[in-house]
C-alpha positions as CSV (number, residue, x, y, z in Angstrom):
1,M,73.3,110.3,123.1
2,S,76.2,108.9,121.1
3,H,79.8,109.8,122.0
4,P,82.5,110.3,119.4
5,R,85.0,107.5,118.7
6,P,88.5,108.1,117.8
7,T,89.3,107.0,114.2
8,P,92.3,104.6,114.3
9,Y,95.4,106.0,113.0
10,V,97.5,102.8,112.5
11,E,96.5,99.6,110.6
12,L,97.7,96.0,111.7
13,R,97.9,93.3,109.3
14,D,98.7,89.9,110.4
15,A,99.5,86.5,108.6
16,Y,99.7,83.1,110.0
17,R,102.5,80.6,109.3
18,Y,101.7,77.3,111.0
19,L,104.6,75.1,111.7
20,N,103.2,72.1,113.3
21,I,99.4,71.3,112.1
22,D,99.0,68.2,114.3
23,K,100.0,69.9,117.6
24,L,97.7,72.8,116.8
25,C,94.8,71.0,115.8
26,D,95.0,68.8,118.9
27,V,95.2,71.6,121.3
28,G,92.5,73.4,119.6
29,Y,94.4,76.4,118.3
30,I,93.3,76.0,115.0
31,N,89.9,74.4,113.8
32,L,90.1,73.0,110.3
33,G,86.5,73.2,109.8
34,K,86.6,76.9,110.3
35,T,90.0,77.8,109.3
36,V,90.2,75.9,105.8
37,H,86.8,74.9,105.2
38,T,86.9,71.1,104.9
39,A,90.4,70.4,104.0
40,S,92.1,67.5,106.0
41,R,94.8,67.7,108.4
42,D,97.2,66.3,105.7
43,D,96.1,69.0,103.1
44,V,96.8,71.8,105.6
45,A,100.1,70.5,106.6
46,K,101.0,70.2,103.0
47,F,100.0,73.7,102.2
48,Y,102.2,75.2,105.5
49,K,105.2,72.8,104.8
50,M,108.5,74.4,105.2
51,P,110.3,75.0,102.0
52,K,113.6,73.4,101.4
53,K,116.8,75.4,102.0
54,D,117.6,75.3,98.2
55,K,113.9,77.0,97.5
56,I,114.8,80.1,99.7
57,S,116.8,82.8,98.0
58,I,118.0,85.4,100.3
59,V,120.7,88.1,99.1
60,G,123.3,88.1,101.8
61,K,123.9,86.1,104.9
62,M,121.4,85.8,107.4
63,R,122.2,85.1,111.1
64,L,121.2,86.3,114.4
65,M,121.8,89.7,115.5
66,E,124.7,90.6,117.6
67,E,125.8,93.4,119.7
68,K,127.8,95.1,117.1
69,D,124.6,95.2,114.7
70,V,122.9,97.6,117.1
71,K,123.8,100.7,115.2
72,E,123.0,99.3,111.7
73,V,119.7,97.8,113.0
74,L,118.7,101.3,114.5
75,R,119.5,102.7,110.9
76,L,117.3,100.1,109.3
77,Y,114.8,100.8,111.8
78,N,114.7,104.6,111.2
79,L,115.0,104.4,107.5
80,K,111.6,102.4,107.5
81,N,109.8,104.7,109.9
82,K,111.3,108.1,108.7
83,D,108.1,109.1,106.7
84,M,105.7,107.5,109.1
85,K,103.5,110.1,111.2
86,C,103.5,107.6,114.3
87,Y,106.3,105.3,115.4
88,I,108.4,104.9,118.8
89,E,111.9,106.6,118.5
90,F,114.5,104.2,119.8
91,S,118.1,105.3,121.2
92,K,120.9,102.9,120.4
93,K,120.4,101.4,124.3
94,E,116.7,100.8,123.6
95,I,117.2,99.2,120.4
96,A,119.7,97.0,121.9
97,W,117.2,95.9,124.9
98,F,114.4,95.4,122.6
99,M,116.0,93.6,119.7
100,L,119.1,91.5,121.0
101,P,118.1,88.1,121.0
102,K,116.9,86.7,124.4
103,D,116.3,83.1,124.1
104,G,112.7,82.1,124.4
105,I,111.7,85.7,124.4
106,T,112.9,87.6,121.1
107,Y,115.0,86.8,118.1
108,T,116.0,89.2,115.6
109,Y,117.5,88.2,112.4
110,V,119.8,90.3,110.3
111,V,121.0,90.2,106.6
112,E,124.5,91.3,105.8
113,D,125.2,92.9,102.6
114,P,127.1,90.3,100.4
115,K,129.5,93.4,99.0
116,K,130.2,94.8,102.7
117,S,129.5,92.6,105.6
118,T,130.0,95.6,108.1
119,T,126.6,97.0,106.4
120,L,123.1,95.4,107.1
121,T,120.3,95.3,104.3
122,D,117.6,93.7,106.3
123,F,116.4,92.7,109.7
124,V,113.4,91.1,111.1
125,N,112.6,90.9,115.1
126,I,110.3,88.0,116.4
127,G,108.7,88.1,119.7
128,I,107.9,84.8,121.0
129,F,104.8,84.2,123.4
130,R,104.2,80.9,125.5
131,Q,100.8,79.7,126.1
132,K,100.0,77.0,128.6
133,C,97.6,74.4,127.3
134,L,94.9,74.2,129.5
135,N,92.7,71.4,128.0
136,K,95.2,68.6,128.0
137,E,93.2,66.3,130.1
138,K,89.8,67.2,128.7
139,V,90.9,66.5,125.1
140,G,93.6,63.9,125.6
141,H,96.6,65.4,124.0
142,N,100.0,65.3,125.2
143,W,101.2,68.9,124.9
144,D,101.8,71.3,127.4
145,H,102.7,74.6,125.6
146,V,102.0,76.4,122.5
147,Y,104.4,79.0,121.1
148,D,103.5,81.9,119.0
149,G,106.2,83.9,117.0
150,I,105.1,87.5,116.6
151,I,106.9,90.1,113.9
152,Q,107.2,93.1,115.8
153,Y,110.0,95.0,113.8
154,F,111.4,94.6,110.3
155,N,112.9,96.4,107.5
156,F,113.8,94.6,104.1
157,T,115.6,96.8,101.7
158,K,117.3,94.1,99.6
159,N,115.1,91.1,100.1
160,D,111.5,90.2,99.4
161,Y,109.1,89.9,102.4
162,K,108.0,86.4,101.1
163,E,111.5,85.1,101.1
164,M,112.2,86.5,104.3
165,M,109.4,84.7,105.8
166,K,110.0,81.5,104.4
């Protein structure tokens, strides 16, 4: 007898932006044979190379979130989620706790409106996850840890997603 299974009501999309190809290959985090077929490490590193600052065009001033930004980040968060059927309702206190930067744990970047610096146009919150490399001796690399950055919350009203992810 089969049992009914719930239908998912949310969709999760993820994308990877590798920053240190050599390290990720050394520790076995990515396997070039499976990831990009038969591309060389140099080809993959070139593909994921960080753009030069002059190639990034963000409208406004981007900086780390500060205590004074909590109200505006909450406004942007609610603006993004107002038409969603399912989302977490945060208070100002909860937004502050979840999104104010904590070194090595979470970083939130905000973009100030170029016309009015007290207004924010965009924000992105990135959670940091540290993973211990257990195969150091077996594989023969020198890395102790790998770090993942996961975008948890965001809203871009003036800037393009691709520009913000550069």
